[in-house]
C-alpha positions as a Markdown table, in Angstrom:
| # | Residue | x | y | z |
|---|---|---|---|---|
| 1 | Val | 18.2 | 161.2 | -65.1 |
| 2 | Cys | 16.5 | 163.7 | -67.3 |
| 3 | Thr | 14.1 | 165.9 | -65.4 |
| 4 | Ser | 11.9 | 166.9 | -68.3 |
| 5 | Leu | 10.4 | 163.6 | -69.3 |
| 6 | Asn | 6.9 | 163.1 | -70.7 |
| 7 | Trp | 5.4 | 159.6 | -71.1 |
| 8 | Gly | 6.8 | 159.0 | -74.5 |
| 9 | Tyr | 10.3 | 160.1 | -73.5 |
| 10 | Gly | 10.0 | 158.1 | -70.3 |
| 11 | Arg | 9.4 | 154.9 | -72.2 |
| 12 | Lys | 12.4 | 155.6 | -74.5 |
| 13 | Ala | 14.7 | 156.4 | -71.5 |
| 14 | Trp | 13.5 | 153.2 | -69.8 |
| 15 | Ala | 14.3 | 151.1 | -72.9 |
| 16 | Thr | 17.7 | 152.6 | -73.4 |
| 17 | Leu | 18.7 | 152.2 | -69.7 |
| 18 | Glu | 17.4 | 148.6 | -69.6 |
| 19 | Asn | 19.5 | 147.7 | -72.6 |
| 20 | Ala | 22.5 | 149.2 | -70.9 |
| 21 | Val | 21.8 | 147.2 | -67.8 |
| 22 | Val | 22.0 | 144.0 | -69.8 |
| 23 | Glu | 25.5 | 144.9 | -71.0 |
| 24 | Asp | 26.6 | 145.8 | -67.5 |
| 25 | Val | 25.4 | 142.5 | -66.1 |
| 26 | Arg | 27.3 | 140.7 | -69.0 |
| 27 | Thr | 30.5 | 142.5 | -68.2 |
| 28 | Gly | 30.2 | 142.3 | -64.4 |
| 29 | Asn | 29.9 | 146.1 | -63.9 |
| 30 | Thr | 28.1 | 146.1 | -60.6 |
| 31 | Gly | 28.3 | 149.9 | -60.2 |
| 32 | Gly | 26.9 | 150.4 | -63.6 |
| 33 | Val | 24.0 | 148.0 | -62.8 |
| 34 | Ile | 23.2 | 150.0 | -59.6 |
| 35 | Ser | 23.4 | 153.4 | -61.2 |
| 36 | Lys | 21.2 | 152.4 | -64.2 |
| 37 | Tyr | 18.5 | 150.8 | -62.0 |
| 38 | Val | 18.5 | 154.0 | -59.9 |
| 39 | Ala | 18.1 | 156.0 | -63.1 |
| 40 | Ile | 15.3 | 153.7 | -64.3 |
| 41 | Ala | 13.6 | 154.1 | -60.9 |
| 42 | Glu | 13.8 | 157.8 | -60.9 |
| 43 | Thr | 12.6 | 158.0 | -64.5 |
| 44 | Trp | 9.5 | 156.0 | -63.6 |
| 45 | Gly | 9.1 | 158.1 | -60.4 |
| 46 | Leu | 8.9 | 161.3 | -62.6 |
| 47 | Glu | 6.1 | 159.6 | -64.5 |
| 48 | Gly | 4.2 | 158.9 | -61.3 |
| 49 | Arg | 4.5 | 155.1 | -62.0 |
| 50 | Lys | 5.2 | 154.0 | -58.4 |
| 51 | Ala | 5.1 | 150.2 | -59.0 |
| 52 | Glu | 7.7 | 150.4 | -61.8 |
| 53 | Ala | 9.8 | 152.8 | -59.8 |
| 54 | Leu | 9.8 | 150.5 | -56.7 |
| 55 | Ala | 10.6 | 147.5 | -58.8 |
| 56 | Ala | 13.7 | 149.2 | -60.3 |
| 57 | Ala | 14.7 | 150.5 | -56.8 |
| 58 | Lys | 14.6 | 146.9 | -55.5 |
| 59 | Glu | 16.9 | 145.8 | -58.3 |
| 60 | Ala | 19.3 | 148.6 | -57.4 |
| 61 | Val | 19.6 | 147.5 | -53.8 |
| 62 | Ala | 19.9 | 143.9 | -54.9 |
| 63 | Gly | 23.1 | 145.0 | -56.6 |
| 64 | Gly | 24.7 | 146.7 | -53.6 |
| 65 | Arg | 24.1 | 147.8 | -50.0 |
| 66 | Asp | 26.1 | 151.0 | -49.8 |
| 67 | Glu | 24.8 | 154.6 | -50.1 |
| 68 | Thr | 25.0 | 154.7 | -53.9 |
| 69 | Ala | 22.1 | 152.2 | -53.9 |
| 70 | Leu | 20.4 | 152.7 | -50.5 |
| 71 | Leu | 20.1 | 156.5 | -50.5 |
| 72 | Pro | 18.3 | 156.9 | -53.9 |
| 73 | Ala | 16.3 | 153.8 | -53.2 |
| 74 | Ala | 15.1 | 155.2 | -49.9 |
| 75 | Arg | 14.0 | 158.3 | -51.7 |
| 76 | Ile | 12.0 | 156.3 | -54.2 |
| 77 | Phe | 10.4 | 154.2 | -51.4 |
| 78 | Leu | 9.6 | 157.4 | -49.4 |
| 79 | Ala | 8.0 | 159.1 | -52.4 |
| 80 | Ala | 5.9 | 156.0 | -52.9 |
| 81 | Gly | 4.6 | 156.1 | -49.3 |
| 82 | Lys | 6.9 | 153.3 | -48.1 |
| 83 | Gly | 8.4 | 155.0 | -45.1 |
| 84 | Ala | 9.1 | 151.8 | -43.2 |
| 85 | Glu | 11.3 | 150.5 | -46.0 |
| 86 | Ala | 13.1 | 153.8 | -46.3 |
| 87 | Arg | 13.8 | 153.7 | -42.6 |
| 88 | Gly | 15.2 | 150.2 | -42.9 |
| 89 | Phe | 17.8 | 151.5 | -45.4 |
| 90 | Ser | 18.6 | 154.3 | -43.0 |
| 91 | Val | 19.3 | 151.9 | -40.2 |
| 92 | Glu | 21.4 | 149.7 | -42.5 |
| 93 | Leu | 23.6 | 152.6 | -43.5 |
| 94 | Glu | 24.0 | 153.9 | -39.9 |
| 95 | Lys | 25.4 | 150.5 | -38.9 |
| 96 | Gln | 28.2 | 150.6 | -41.5 |
| 97 | Val | 31.8 | 151.5 | -40.5 |
| 98 | Arg | 32.4 | 154.2 | -43.1 |
| 99 | Lys | 31.5 | 157.7 | -41.9 |
| 100 | Ala | 30.1 | 158.7 | -45.3 |
| 101 | Ala | 27.7 | 155.8 | -45.2 |
| 102 | Arg | 26.6 | 156.7 | -41.7 |
| 103 | Ala | 26.1 | 160.3 | -42.8 |
| 104 | Tyr | 23.8 | 159.2 | -45.6 |
| 105 | Gly | 21.9 | 157.0 | -43.1 |
| 106 | Lys | 21.2 | 160.1 | -41.1 |
| 107 | Val | 20.2 | 162.0 | -44.3 |
| 108 | Ile | 17.6 | 159.4 | -45.0 |
| 109 | Glu | 16.3 | 159.6 | -41.4 |
| 110 | Gly | 16.0 | 163.4 | -41.8 |
| 111 | Glu | 14.2 | 163.1 | -45.1 |
| 112 | Ile | 11.7 | 160.8 | -43.5 |
| 113 | Ala | 11.2 | 163.3 | -40.7 |
| 114 | Leu | 10.6 | 166.1 | -43.3 |
| 115 | Glu | 8.1 | 163.9 | -45.2 |
| 116 | Glu | 6.3 | 163.3 | -41.8 |
| 117 | Arg | 6.3 | 167.1 | -41.1 |
| 118 | Arg | 8.7 | 166.9 | -38.2 |
| 119 | Pro | 11.1 | 169.6 | -39.1 |
| 120 | Thr | 12.9 | 169.8 | -35.8 |
| 121 | Asp | 13.6 | 166.1 | -35.9 |
| 122 | Ala | 14.8 | 166.6 | -39.4 |
| 123 | Leu | 17.2 | 169.3 | -38.2 |
| 124 | Asp | 18.6 | 167.0 | -35.6 |
| 125 | Ala | 19.2 | 164.3 | -38.2 |
| 126 | Phe | 20.9 | 166.5 | -40.8 |
| 127 | Gln | 23.1 | 168.1 | -38.1 |
| 128 | Ala | 24.1 | 164.6 | -36.9 |
| 129 | Ala | 24.9 | 163.6 | -40.5 |
| 130 | Arg | 27.3 | 166.5 | -40.8 |
| 131 | Lys | 29.2 | 165.3 | -37.7 |
| 132 | Phe | 29.9 | 162.0 | -39.5 |
| 133 | Ser | 30.8 | 163.7 | -42.9 |
| 134 | Asp | 30.0 | 167.2 | -44.2 |
| 135 | Val | 28.4 | 165.9 | -47.4 |
| 136 | Trp | 26.7 | 168.3 | -49.7 |
| 137 | Leu | 23.3 | 166.7 | -49.5 |
| 138 | Ala | 23.2 | 167.0 | -45.7 |
| 139 | Arg | 23.8 | 170.8 | -46.1 |
| 140 | Phe | 21.1 | 171.0 | -48.7 |
| 141 | Asp | 18.5 | 169.1 | -46.7 |
| 142 | Leu | 19.4 | 171.1 | -43.6 |
| 143 | Gly | 18.5 | 174.2 | -45.5 |
| 144 | Val | 15.1 | 172.6 | -46.5 |
| 145 | Ala | 14.5 | 171.7 | -42.9 |
| 146 | Tyr | 15.3 | 175.3 | -41.8 |
| 147 | Val | 12.7 | 176.6 | -44.3 |
| 148 | Glu | 10.1 | 174.2 | -43.1 |
| 149 | Ala | 10.8 | 175.3 | -39.5 |
| 150 | Gly | 10.5 | 179.0 | -40.5 |
| 151 | Leu | 14.2 | 179.7 | -39.9 |
| 152 | Tyr | 14.9 | 181.5 | -43.2 |
| 153 | Ala | 18.2 | 183.2 | -42.4 |
| 154 | Gln | 19.7 | 179.9 | -41.4 |
| 155 | Ala | 18.3 | 178.3 | -44.5 |
| 156 | Leu | 19.7 | 180.9 | -46.8 |
| 157 | Ser | 23.2 | 180.4 | -45.2 |
| 158 | Glu | 23.0 | 176.7 | -45.9 |
| 159 | Phe | 21.8 | 177.1 | -49.5 |
| 160 | Glu | 24.5 | 179.7 | -50.3 |
| 161 | Ile | 27.1 | 177.2 | -49.1 |
| 162 | Cys | 25.5 | 174.6 | -51.3 |
| 163 | Gln | 25.7 | 177.0 | -54.2 |
| 164 | Thr | 29.4 | 177.7 | -53.5 |
| 165 | Arg | 30.0 | 173.9 | -53.2 |
| 166 | Arg | 27.8 | 173.0 | -56.2 |
| 167 | Gly | 30.6 | 171.1 | -57.8 |
| 168 | Glu | 30.3 | 168.4 | -55.1 |
| 169 | Ala | 26.7 | 167.9 | -56.1 |
| 170 | Thr | 27.7 | 166.7 | -59.6 |
| 171 | Ala | 29.0 | 163.5 | -58.1 |
| 172 | Ile | 27.8 | 163.3 | -54.5 |
| 173 | Phe | 29.2 | 159.8 | -54.0 |
| 174 | Leu | 32.7 | 160.7 | -55.2 |
| 175 | Asp | 32.5 | 157.8 | -57.8 |
| 176 | Asp | 32.6 | 159.9 | -61.0 |
| 177 | Leu | 29.0 | 159.0 | -61.7 |
| 178 | Pro | 27.0 | 162.2 | -62.4 |
| 179 | Thr | 24.3 | 163.4 | -60.0 |
| 180 | Phe | 23.5 | 166.8 | -61.4 |
| 181 | Arg | 19.9 | 166.2 | -60.7 |
| 182 | Tyr | 20.5 | 166.9 | -57.0 |
| 183 | Leu | 21.2 | 170.5 | -57.9 |
| 184 | Ala | 17.9 | 171.0 | -59.8 |
| 185 | Pro | 15.8 | 172.1 | -56.8 |
| 186 | Leu | 18.4 | 174.5 | -55.3 |
| 187 | Pro | 17.0 | 177.6 | -57.0 |
| 188 | Tyr | 13.5 | 176.9 | -55.7 |
| 189 | Trp | 14.7 | 176.6 | -52.2 |
| 190 | Leu | 16.9 | 179.7 | -52.5 |
| 191 | Gly | 13.7 | 181.4 | -53.5 |
| 192 | Arg | 11.8 | 180.1 | -50.5 |
| 193 | Ala | 14.5 | 181.3 | -48.1 |
| 194 | Lys | 14.6 | 184.7 | -49.6 |
| 195 | Glu | 10.9 | 185.0 | -49.8 |
| 196 | Gly | 10.7 | 184.2 | -46.1 |
| 197 | Leu | 13.2 | 187.0 | -45.4 |
| 198 | Gly | 11.0 | 189.5 | -47.4 |
| 199 | Met | 13.4 | 189.6 | -50.4 |
| 200 | Lys | 10.6 | 189.0 | -52.9 |
| 201 | Pro | 12.2 | 190.3 | -56.1 |
| 202 | Ala | 15.3 | 188.1 | -55.5 |
| 203 | Ala | 13.0 | 185.2 | -54.7 |
| 204 | Ala | 11.1 | 185.7 | -57.9 |
| 205 | Glu | 14.3 | 185.5 | -59.9 |
| 206 | His | 15.2 | 182.2 | -58.3 |
| 207 | Tyr | 11.7 | 180.8 | -59.0 |
| 208 | Arg | 12.1 | 181.8 | -62.7 |
| 209 | Ala | 15.5 | 180.2 | -62.9 |
| 210 | Phe | 14.0 | 177.0 | -61.4 |
| 211 | Leu | 11.0 | 177.0 | -63.7 |
| 212 | Ala | 13.2 | 177.6 | -66.8 |
| 213 | Leu | 14.3 | 174.0 | -66.4 |
| 214 | Arg | 10.9 | 172.5 | -65.6 |
| 215 | Pro | 8.6 | 172.2 | -68.6 |
| 216 | Glu | 4.8 | 172.4 | -68.4 |
| 217 | Gly | 3.2 | 169.0 | -67.7 |
| 218 | Leu | 6.0 | 167.6 | -65.5 |
| 219 | Arg | 4.6 | 166.1 | -62.4 |
| 220 | Asp | 6.5 | 168.3 | -60.0 |
| 221 | Pro | 4.9 | 169.8 | -56.9 |
| 222 | Leu | 7.8 | 172.3 | -56.4 |
| 223 | Ala | 7.3 | 173.6 | -59.9 |
| 224 | Ala | 3.5 | 174.0 | -59.3 |
| 225 | Asp | 4.3 | 175.9 | -56.0 |
| 226 | Ala | 6.9 | 178.1 | -57.7 |
| 227 | Arg | 4.4 | 179.1 | -60.4 |
| 228 | Lys | 1.8 | 179.9 | -57.7 |
| 229 | Arg | 4.3 | 182.0 | -55.7 |
| 230 | Leu | 5.3 | 183.9 | -58.9 |
| 231 | Ala | 1.7 | 184.6 | -59.7 |
| 232 | Ala | 1.1 | 186.0 | -56.3 |
| 233 | Ser | 4.2 | 188.2 | -56.2 |
């Protein structure tokens, strides 16, 4: 999903994606239906239109009950303040046989804990996820949890691994469908980790790299925080 949408572009993206969904339904392309409804949901989420985002997320999970649908849908529900629904998706994934699915169930559990400002519980969940499968997103989220817990050296170690393994983030579900968007916040969090370690010039460079891809007017709390940190440096 494009991460630099304004309202006009959001409407165009939505229309294009919805037309593509119709074709996927016609041809029986279930994976395409799920991925496009996820894209529609994330597009509306960027616009701050929670009702539309939730409606599209529900369509995505109606198409499939694996991590390709449930993980992004859980994130949409969590961002909309629907933690109970997100927790339900976590439980569902954790009951599945495949280790990758169970890992992503733990990832959702950890992201819920982060949203509820329980970083130590989040650390436990992300570390548990890695025991099932060392997926890229568990590493990334573990780094975020370390930052929130004030453990900056550990956070930097995880983010540097994520940077080395960034190719995995381009298709985190190993299904050849692009997920470059998961890489977008990595420079911000590298900046946070280095700032916490007193490496302010290096942190500032990471914030600038992050903001270079985040246009003014985008509803992004990380971008607002990065600008504030740069102004104070």
